[in-house]
TORTITOR-471300 format. One line per field, with one value per atom (N, C-alpha, C, O): residue in one letter; x, y, z; atom name. Coordinates in steps of 0.1 Angstrom, whole numbers, m for minus. Atoms other than C-alpha are relative to their C-alpha. Example, Ala and Ser with C-alpha at 12.3 -4.5 7.8 and 13.67 -1.06 7.14 Angstrom:
BEGIN
aa [A,A,A,A,S,S,S,S];
u [9,123,9,19,m9,137,m8,m3];
v [m12,m45,12,12,m11,m11,11,22];
w [0,78,0,7,0,71,8,9];
at [N,CA,C,O,N,CA,C,O];
***
This chain:
BEGIN
aa [M,M,M,M,W,W,W,W,D,D,D,D,A,A,A,A,R,R,R,R,Y,Y,Y,Y,D,D,D,D,T,T,T,T,D,D,D,D,D,D,D,D,Y,Y,Y,Y,V,V,V,V,F,F,F,F,G,G,G,G,E,E,E,E,A,A,A,A,P,P,P,P,C,C,C,C,E,E,E,E,W,W,W,W,L,L,L,L,I,I,I,I,M,M,M,M,N,N,N,N,R,R,R,R,H,H,H,H,R,R,R,R,L,L,L,L,P,P,P,P,A,A,A,A,S,S,S,S,G,G,G,G,R,R,R,R,A,A,A,A,L,L,L,L,A,A,A,A,I,I,I,I,G,G,G,G,D,D,D,D,G,G,G,G,E,E,E,E,G,G,G,G,R,R,R,R,N,N,N,N,G,G,G,G,V,V,V,V,Y,Y,Y,Y,L,L,L,L,A,A,A,A,A,A,A,A,C,C,C,C,G,G,G,G,L,L,L,L,E,E,E,E,V,V,V,V,T,T,T,T,S,S,S,S,V,V,V,V,D,D,D,D,L,L,L,L,S,S,S,S,A,A,A,A,V,V,V,V,G,G,G,G,L,L,L,L,E,E,E,E,K,K,K,K,A,A,A,A,Q,Q,Q,Q,Q,Q,Q,Q,L,L,L,L,A,A,A,A,K,K,K,K,T,T,T,T,R,R,R,R,G,G,G,G,V,V,V,V,A,A,A,A,I,I,I,I,E,E,E,E,T,T,T,T,V,V,V,V,Q,Q,Q,Q,S,S,S,S,D,D,D,D,L,L,L,L,A,A,A,A,D,D,D,D,F,F,F,F,E,E,E,E,I,I,I,I,K,K,K,K,P,P,P,P,G,G,G,G,D,D,D,D,F,F,F,F,D,D,D,D,V,V,V,V,I,I,I,I,V,V,V,V,A,A,A,A,I,I,I,I,Y,Y,Y,Y,T,T,T,T,H,H,H,H,L,L,L,L,P,P,P,P,M,M,M,M,P,P,P,P,L,L,L,L,R,R,R,R,Q,Q,Q,Q,T,T,T,T,V,V,V,V,H,H,H,H,R,R,R,R,A,A,A,A,C,C,C,C,A,A,A,A,D,D,D,D,G,G,G,G,L,L,L,L,R,R,R,R,A,A,A,A,R,R,R,R,G,G,G,G,L,L,L,L,F,F,F,F,L,L,L,L,L,L,L,L,E,E,E,E,A,A,A,A,F,F,F,F,H,H,H,H,K,K,K,K,Q,Q,Q,Q,Q,Q,Q,Q,P,P,P,P,N,N,N,N,Y,Y,Y,Y,T,T,T,T,S,S,S,S,G,G,G,G,G,G,G,G,P,P,P,P,K,K,K,K,T,T,T,T,E,E,E,E,D,D,D,D,L,L,L,L,L,L,L,L,Y,Y,Y,Y,S,S,S,S,L,L,L,L,D,D,D,D,E,E,E,E,L,L,L,L,K,K,K,K,D,D,D,D,D,D,D,D,L,L,L,L,Q,Q,Q,Q,S,S,S,S,L,L,L,L,K,K,K,K,L,L,L,L,L,L,L,L,D,D,D,D,A,A,A,A,L,L,L,L,E,E,E,E,G,G,G,G,L,L,L,L,C,C,C,C,Y,Y,Y,Y,L,L,L,L,D,D,D,D,E,E,E,E,G,G,G,G,S,S,S,S,R,R,R,R,H,H,H,H,Q,Q,Q,Q,G,G,G,G,V,V,V,V,G,G,G,G,H,H,H,H,I,I,I,I,V,V,V,V,R,R,R,R,L,L,L,L,A,A,A,A,A,A,A,A,Q,Q,Q,Q,R,R,R,R,V,V,V,V];
u [m10,m1751,m3,2,m5,m1760,m12,m10,11,m1794,2,m4,m4,m1775,12,14,m8,m1745,m12,m12,10,m1773,m11,m20,15,m1795,4,12,m6,m1784,m8,m17,7,m1797,10,5,m8,m1765,m1,m9,2,m1761,14,21,m19,m1724,7,17,m5,m1716,m1,8,m2,m1724,m17,m22,13,m1757,7,m1,m6,m1735,3,6,0,m1733,15,21,m13,m1698,6,m2,m4,m1675,1,m2,0,m1671,m14,m14,13,m1705,m3,m10,3,m1704,10,8,m15,m1672,m5,1,2,m1693,m17,m24,9,m1721,m6,m19,3,m1721,0,m2,4,m1724,m10,m9,13,m1756,m11,m9,6,m1786,m11,m14,9,m1812,m11,m17,10,m1837,2,11,m5,m1840,m5,m13,m2,m1839,13,20,m12,m1812,m9,m20,0,m1805,15,26,m11,m1785,2,m7,m2,m1773,9,17,m8,m1760,0,10,m2,m1773,m4,m10,6,m1777,m9,m21,8,m1789,m4,m7,4,m1795,6,m2,m3,m1771,5,8,m3,m1763,m11,m12,10,m1796,m7,m8,3,m1808,6,m1,m6,m1785,m2,m1,5,m1796,m8,m7,10,m1829,m3,m11,m5,m1818,4,2,m1,m1806,m10,m8,9,m1839,m2,m9,2,m1838,m10,m16,11,m1863,12,23,m15,m1843,m6,m17,0,m1844,13,23,m6,m1826,0,m11,m4,m1815,10,21,m11,m1800,m10,m22,4,m1804,m5,m14,6,m1810,m11,m9,10,m1844,2,m4,2,m1834,8,7,m9,m1808,m10,m10,8,m1838,m9,m17,4,m1856,2,m5,m9,m1833,0,m1,0,m1830,m13,m14,10,m1863,m6,m12,m3,m1862,7,2,m7,m1835,1,11,5,m1851,m14,m18,12,m1882,7,4,m7,m1859,3,m1,m3,m1844,m8,m6,12,m1878,3,2,4,m1874,0,2,8,m1890,7,10,m10,m1870,m10,m17,9,m1885,15,26,m6,m1866,m7,m19,m1,m1861,10,22,m10,m1849,m1,m11,m6,m1832,17,26,m11,m1803,4,m5,0,m1785,3,7,2,m1784,m10,m11,12,m1820,m7,m17,10,m1826,4,16,3,m1834,1,m7,m1,m1818,m6,m3,6,m1841,10,13,m6,m1820,m5,m16,2,m1820,m9,m17,14,m1842,8,2,m4,m1819,10,20,m12,m1799,4,4,m11,m1778,2,m8,m6,m1764,10,21,m9,m1745,6,m1,m1,m1726,8,15,m12,m1706,m1,m10,m4,m1690,m10,m13,9,m1712,14,20,m11,m1686,m6,m10,8,m1698,16,25,m11,m1675,m2,m13,m3,m1668,m9,m9,5,m1688,m12,m14,15,m1719,7,m1,m6,m1696,m1,m6,3,m1693,m12,m15,12,m1726,m7,m11,4,m1740,2,m6,m7,m1717,m7,m14,3,m1725,m17,m18,10,m1760,m4,m12,m3,m1757,7,1,m2,m1742,m9,m11,14,m1768,m14,m24,14,m1794,m1,m12,1,m1783,m7,m8,6,m1801,10,20,m12,m1781,4,m3,m9,m1752,m10,m16,1,m1766,16,26,m8,m1743,5,1,m5,m1723,9,20,m6,m1707,3,m5,m2,m1688,16,27,m13,m1662,1,m6,m6,m1647,13,23,m10,m1622,11,7,m7,m1592,5,2,m4,m1576,13,14,m7,m1546,m3,5,9,m1574,4,2,0,m1564,14,19,m12,m1532,m2,5,0,m1549,m13,m18,13,m1580,m9,m12,6,m1600,m17,m28,13,m1627,m2,4,2,m1642,3,7,m4,m1636,12,19,m16,m1605,2,11,m2,m1611,0,m9,m3,m1596,m10,m9,6,m1620,m12,m21,10,m1646,5,m2,m11,m1619,2,3,m3,m1614,12,18,m9,m1588,m11,m21,5,m1592,m1,m12,m4,m1582,m15,m22,10,m1610,m12,m15,12,m1639,1,m8,3,m1628,m2,m6,5,m1631,m19,m25,8,m1662,m13,m25,10,m1680,9,12,m7,m1659,m10,m5,5,m1692,m4,m14,3,m1691,12,22,m10,m1669,5,m4,m6,m1645,0,4,m2,m1649,14,19,m5,m1628,4,m6,m4,m1609,18,30,m13,m1583,m3,m14,m5,m1566,7,18,m9,m1552,m5,m16,1,m1550,m7,0,8,m1576,0,3,5,m1587,m15,m22,13,m1621,m5,4,0,m1642,m20,m28,16,m1680,m3,1,8,m1698,16,27,m10,m1680,7,17,m4,m1673,13,19,m12,m1646,3,m3,m6,m1626,16,21,m13,m1591,6,m1,m5,m1564,m5,m5,8,m1581,8,11,0,m1571,m8,m9,13,m1601,7,14,4,m1609,m8,m18,9,m1628,m5,2,5,m1650,m11,m22,11,m1671,m1,9,m1,m1683,m12,m22,13,m1711,m4,5,6,m1731,0,m6,7,m1731,m3,m9];
v [1,1922,m9,m8,9,1890,0,m4,m4,1901,8,7,m6,1925,m5,0,3,1903,m13,m15,12,1875,5,m1,m3,1900,1,11,2,1894,m9,m14,11,1872,m14,m25,12,1851,m10,m8,6,1825,2,m2,m3,1839,m7,m6,16,1804,m7,m15,6,1790,m11,m12,6,1767,m18,m24,9,1735,m5,3,3,1717,m2,m11,3,1719,m13,m22,9,1692,m6,m18,8,1677,m6,m15,5,1672,m12,m22,11,1652,m13,m24,10,1633,m10,m20,10,1620,m6,m9,4,1609,m14,m14,3,1578,m5,m17,4,1578,10,11,m3,1599,m16,m26,11,1576,2,14,2,1567,9,13,m5,1585,8,6,m6,1608,12,17,m14,1640,6,2,m9,1667,15,20,m16,1699,8,4,m7,1728,9,16,m17,1755,9,5,m12,1787,m4,m3,3,1774,9,8,m10,1806,m2,m1,m2,1805,m17,m21,13,1767,m7,m12,11,1747,m15,m26,14,1722,m5,m16,7,1714,m4,m15,6,1714,m16,m25,9,1689,m14,m26,10,1668,m6,m18,3,1671,m13,m23,2,1659,m17,m26,14,1626,m8,m18,12,1614,7,0,m4,1637,7,13,m14,1658,12,11,m7,1688,15,20,m11,1721,5,m2,m5,1748,12,18,m11,1775,12,10,m12,1812,7,5,m14,1845,7,14,m8,1858,1,2,0,1860,m1,m9,1,1868,m11,m17,12,1842,m12,m18,8,1814,2,m5,0,1827,m4,m10,10,1817,m15,m24,16,1784,m6,m18,8,1777,3,m6,4,1789,m14,m23,10,1767,m13,m20,9,1740,m6,m18,m5,1748,m10,m22,1,1744,m15,m23,19,1704,m7,m19,8,1695,m8,m20,9,1688,16,27,m15,1708,m1,m12,m5,1722,12,22,m6,1734,11,5,m11,1771,9,10,m2,1787,10,9,m12,1822,2,5,0,1821,4,m1,0,1834,m14,m23,12,1803,0,m11,m2,1817,2,5,4,1815,m12,m17,10,1786,m11,m14,8,1757,m12,m14,12,1722,m10,m8,7,1693,m10,m16,16,1665,m10,m15,18,1632,6,m1,m1,1650,m3,m5,1,1646,m11,m11,8,1617,9,15,m5,1643,14,20,m18,1680,3,m3,m1,1698,20,30,m18,1733,0,m10,m4,1745,12,17,m9,1775,11,20,m3,1783,3,m3,m6,1805,12,23,m3,1814,2,m5,1,1834,m7,m10,6,1818,9,21,12,1807,m5,m16,10,1802,m6,m10,12,1782,m15,m25,11,1758,m6,m18,5,1758,m4,m15,10,1753,m14,m23,16,1725,m8,m14,5,1710,m5,m17,m2,1714,m11,m20,10,1696,m12,m22,16,1668,m7,m19,2,1664,0,m8,3,1668,m12,m16,12,1637,m12,m15,17,1602,m5,m1,15,1567,2,1,3,1569,5,0,m13,1604,4,2,m10,1625,9,16,m10,1653,7,7,m4,1672,16,25,m12,1701,7,1,m9,1728,12,18,m12,1758,4,m4,m2,1781,1,3,3,1775,17,29,m15,1802,7,19,m8,1807,2,2,m4,1815,15,18,m12,1853,4,15,5,1840,4,7,7,1834,9,17,m16,1858,m9,m5,9,1828,3,m3,m7,1845,m8,m19,1,1839,12,23,m18,1865,m1,m11,1,1876,6,14,m2,1879,m14,m23,15,1848,m5,m17,13,1840,m1,m2,3,1836,m12,m18,14,1808,m15,m15,11,1775,m10,m11,8,1749,m15,m18,19,1707,3,0,10,1705,10,5,m8,1737,m11,m20,12,1713,m11,m14,19,1678,2,m5,m4,1698,m3,m14,m3,1710,m11,m10,13,1676,m10,m18,11,1654,m19,m30,10,1633,m10,m18,4,1622,m5,2,9,1595,8,12,m8,1613,m14,m25,9,1594,7,0,m4,1618,14,20,m16,1652,5,2,m6,1671,16,22,m14,1708,1,m5,m1,1719,11,16,m9,1741,m8,m18,6,1728,15,26,m14,1748,m3,m13,m1,1765,3,6,m5,1772,0,m7,1,1778,18,27,m12,1808,13,12,m14,1845,2,9,m6,1846,m14,m10,12,1810,m3,m9,3,1811,2,13,2,1797,m8,m17,7,1786,1,13,m2,1782,m12,m24,10,1770,m4,3,m1,1749,m17,m27,15,1724,m7,0,6,1697,m16,m26,11,1671,m7,m1,11,1639,m5,m12,6,1627,m6,m3,5,1605,m5,m9,0,1600,m20,m27,15,1560,m3,m13];
w [8,m1448,m8,m20,6,m1458,m16,m27,7,m1477,m13,m24,8,m1493,m12,m23,5,m1503,m16,m28,5,m1516,m11,m17,7,m1536,m10,m9,15,m1573,m6,1,9,m1600,2,3,m5,m1592,8,17,m19,m1566,m3,m13,1,m1552,0,m6,m5,m1539,m11,m12,10,m1569,6,17,m2,m1579,7,13,0,m1573,18,27,m19,m1537,5,m1,m8,m1514,m6,m7,5,m1530,11,7,m7,m1498,7,15,m3,m1492,m8,m5,12,m1525,1,m3,m4,m1517,10,13,m11,m1489,m1,9,3,m1504,2,4,m2,m1500,17,19,m10,m1464,7,19,0,m1465,m2,m9,m1,m1457,m10,m11,9,m1483,0,m10,m2,m1464,16,24,m13,m1433,3,m4,0,m1419,3,11,1,m1428,7,8,m6,m1412,m7,m5,8,m1436,10,12,m11,m1409,m11,m20,10,m1428,m9,m16,17,m1461,m9,m20,15,m1478,m10,m7,13,m1512,m4,m15,0,m1503,m12,m20,6,m1525,7,2,m8,m1499,3,m2,1,m1488,m14,m18,17,m1524,m2,m7,5,m1527,11,7,m11,m1494,m5,m7,7,m1508,m11,m9,12,m1544,2,m7,m5,m1523,7,13,m7,m1510,17,24,m8,m1479,2,m6,m3,m1457,3,9,m5,m1455,7,2,m6,m1432,m6,m8,5,m1445,9,8,m13,m1417,m7,m13,m1,m1422,3,4,m5,m1412,m13,m11,14,m1450,m11,m23,5,m1460,m20,m28,14,m1497,m2,m13,5,m1495,0,m10,6,m1490,m3,2,6,m1512,m12,m20,13,m1538,2,m7,4,m1523,m1,m1,0,m1524,m19,m26,13,m1560,m6,m12,5,m1568,6,5,m4,m1550,m12,m13,10,m1577,m10,m11,13,m1607,2,m6,0,m1591,2,4,1,m1590,16,17,m14,m1546,4,0,m10,m1515,9,14,m13,m1488,11,8,m3,m1462,8,12,4,m1456,15,16,m11,m1418,0,m3,m2,m1412,12,19,m21,m1376,m3,m11,m10,m1358,0,m1,m5,m1354,15,20,m13,m1315,5,17,m1,m1317,m2,3,4,m1335,6,6,m5,m1316,m7,m16,5,m1326,16,28,m13,m1306,m1,m11,m8,m1290,m11,m10,7,m1320,m10,m16,11,m1344,m13,m24,18,m1375,m4,3,3,m1393,m4,7,6,m1414,7,4,1,m1403,m5,m1,2,m1422,4,5,0,m1417,m13,m15,11,m1449,0,m6,0,m1441,m1,m8,m11,m1414,14,23,m9,m1397,14,12,m17,m1357,10,13,m7,m1334,13,14,m14,m1300,10,11,m6,m1278,m12,m16,6,m1300,m13,m22,7,m1323,4,m2,m10,m1297,3,5,m8,m1284,m13,m15,6,m1314,m8,m10,m1,m1324,2,m6,m16,m1291,m7,m11,2,m1301,m16,m15,12,m1336,5,2,m7,m1320,9,8,m12,m1293,m15,m15,11,m1328,m6,m9,6,m1343,7,19,m7,m1337,m4,m11,m1,m1334,m17,m27,18,m1367,m7,m16,5,m1372,m6,0,2,m1397,0,m9,5,m1393,m8,m2,7,m1421,m1,m1,m3,m1420,m7,m7,9,m1442,m1,m9,m2,m1433,m1,m2,4,m1438,15,26,m11,m1416,8,5,m4,m1394,m10,m10,2,m1416,m17,m26,11,m1445,m5,m17,5,m1445,m5,m7,10,m1462,m21,m31,17,m1494,m3,5,2,m1514,m6,m17,6,m1522,10,10,m9,m1499,11,12,m16,m1461,9,6,m7,m1435,7,9,0,m1424,18,22,m16,m1382,6,4,m2,m1368,12,17,m9,m1343,m5,4,6,m1370,m9,m17,12,m1388,12,24,m7,m1377,0,m11,m1,m1364,3,9,m4,m1365,12,16,m13,m1331,10,18,m8,m1318,m7,1,7,m1344,11,18,m10,m1322,14,24,m20,m1289,m2,m1,7,m1302,m1,3,0,m1308,1,m9,m6,m1290,6,10,m5,m1283,m15,m18,16,m1321,m3,m1,2,m1333,m16,m25,10,m1360,m10,m7,15,m1396,m13,m22,11,m1415,5,10,m7,m1404,m9,m5,5,m1428,0,0,2,m1429,m7,m6,6,m1454,m12,m11,15,m1492,m10,m13,9,m1518,m12,m12,15,m1552,1,0,m3,m1544,m15,m23,10,m1574,3,m3,m8,m1556,m5,1,3,m1574,m6,m11,0,m1574,11,11,m13,m1540,8,18,m1,m1534,m14,m22,15,m1563,4,8,m1,m1560,11,15,m12,m1531,9,13,m17,m1500,8,5,m10,m1468,10,21,m7,m1454,11,10,m7,m1426,m2,m3,1,m1431,10,14,m10,m1410,m3,m5,m6,m1407,8,11,m11,m1378,2,m5,4,m1366,14,20,m10,m1336,1,m8,m3,m1321,13,16];
at [N,CA,C,O,N,CA,C,O,N,CA,C,O,N,CA,C,O,N,CA,C,O,N,CA,C,O,N,CA,C,O,N,CA,C,O,N,CA,C,O,N,CA,C,O,N,CA,C,O,N,CA,C,O,N,CA,C,O,N,CA,C,O,N,CA,C,O,N,CA,C,O,N,CA,C,O,N,CA,C,O,N,CA,C,O,N,CA,C,O,N,CA,C,O,N,CA,C,O,N,CA,C,O,N,CA,C,O,N,CA,C,O,N,CA,C,O,N,CA,C,O,N,CA,C,O,N,CA,C,O,N,CA,C,O,N,CA,C,O,N,CA,C,O,N,CA,C,O,N,CA,C,O,N,CA,C,O,N,CA,C,O,N,CA,C,O,N,CA,C,O,N,CA,C,O,N,CA,C,O,N,CA,C,O,N,CA,C,O,N,CA,C,O,N,CA,C,O,N,CA,C,O,N,CA,C,O,N,CA,C,O,N,CA,C,O,N,CA,C,O,N,CA,C,O,N,CA,C,O,N,CA,C,O,N,CA,C,O,N,CA,C,O,N,CA,C,O,N,CA,C,O,N,CA,C,O,N,CA,C,O,N,CA,C,O,N,CA,C,O,N,CA,C,O,N,CA,C,O,N,CA,C,O,N,CA,C,O,N,CA,C,O,N,CA,C,O,N,CA,C,O,N,CA,C,O,N,CA,C,O,N,CA,C,O,N,CA,C,O,N,CA,C,O,N,CA,C,O,N,CA,C,O,N,CA,C,O,N,CA,C,O,N,CA,C,O,N,CA,C,O,N,CA,C,O,N,CA,C,O,N,CA,C,O,N,CA,C,O,N,CA,C,O,N,CA,C,O,N,CA,C,O,N,CA,C,O,N,CA,C,O,N,CA,C,O,N,CA,C,O,N,CA,C,O,N,CA,C,O,N,CA,C,O,N,CA,C,O,N,CA,C,O,N,CA,C,O,N,CA,C,O,N,CA,C,O,N,CA,C,O,N,CA,C,O,N,CA,C,O,N,CA,C,O,N,CA,C,O,N,CA,C,O,N,CA,C,O,N,CA,C,O,N,CA,C,O,N,CA,C,O,N,CA,C,O,N,CA,C,O,N,CA,C,O,N,CA,C,O,N,CA,C,O,N,CA,C,O,N,CA,C,O,N,CA,C,O,N,CA,C,O,N,CA,C,O,N,CA,C,O,N,CA,C,O,N,CA,C,O,N,CA,C,O,N,CA,C,O,N,CA,C,O,N,CA,C,O,N,CA,C,O,N,CA,C,O,N,CA,C,O,N,CA,C,O,N,CA,C,O,N,CA,C,O,N,CA,C,O,N,CA,C,O,N,CA,C,O,N,CA,C,O,N,CA,C,O,N,CA,C,O,N,CA,C,O,N,CA,C,O,N,CA,C,O,N,CA,C,O,N,CA,C,O,N,CA,C,O,N,CA,C,O,N,CA,C,O,N,CA,C,O,N,CA,C,O,N,CA,C,O,N,CA,C,O,N,CA,C,O,N,CA,C,O,N,CA,C,O,N,CA,C,O,N,CA,C,O,N,CA,C,O,N,CA,C,O,N,CA,C,O,N,CA,C,O,N,CA,C,O,N,CA,C,O,N,CA,C,O,N,CA,C,O,N,CA,C,O,N,CA,C,O,N,CA,C,O,N,CA,C,O,N,CA,C,O,N,CA,C,O,N,CA,C,O,N,CA,C,O,N,CA,C,O,N,CA,C,O,N,CA,C,O,N,CA,C,O,N,CA,C,O,N,CA,C,O,N,CA,C,O,N,CA,C,O,N,CA,C,O,N,CA,C,O,N,CA,C,O,N,CA,C,O,N,CA,C,O,N,CA,C,O,N,CA,C,O,N,CA,C,O,N,CA,C,O,N,CA,C,O,N,CA,C,O,N,CA,C,O,N,CA,C,O,N,CA,C,O,N,CA,C,O,N,CA,C,O,N,CA,C,O,N,CA,C,O,N,CA,C,O];
***
């Protein structure tokens, strides 16, 4: 499905990083290792590389990751891309300074397993950033899954990430302008957390 979706000249979610990632620029370290899970065409991983981080972008789609490499080349940065299902991808404990999950919608129990692996995968003071569609998103036409099991709530995310210190968290409406697939008012959840 994702290979077919990304098989176009356009970047379907745009080339700019998620606004939440930009809003947390002040929290990013000046150097270190970053992991972008479900990074698709690479807009967020490329942004992290432009911020000075050594980036690994993981996605199921080979087509998306090829476009991620093209975007990185255009921006004059380098990223490592790994094609993998997140059910099979190993996040080693204490391996990353930053992990981002931007619109990486996973069903239970995989969601909880991956998020807890992300929390464990952070080094001391490591940062985890997430933005995803909320369970109320089917009431809006700005994109995202239509299956409730693939949509998130803040309470669920707090439970997934209880080993981390919560820095910021919110759920509510915002205007999305991310390529052709995220357009208009969306009901989202955002979270920033840190390993202490």
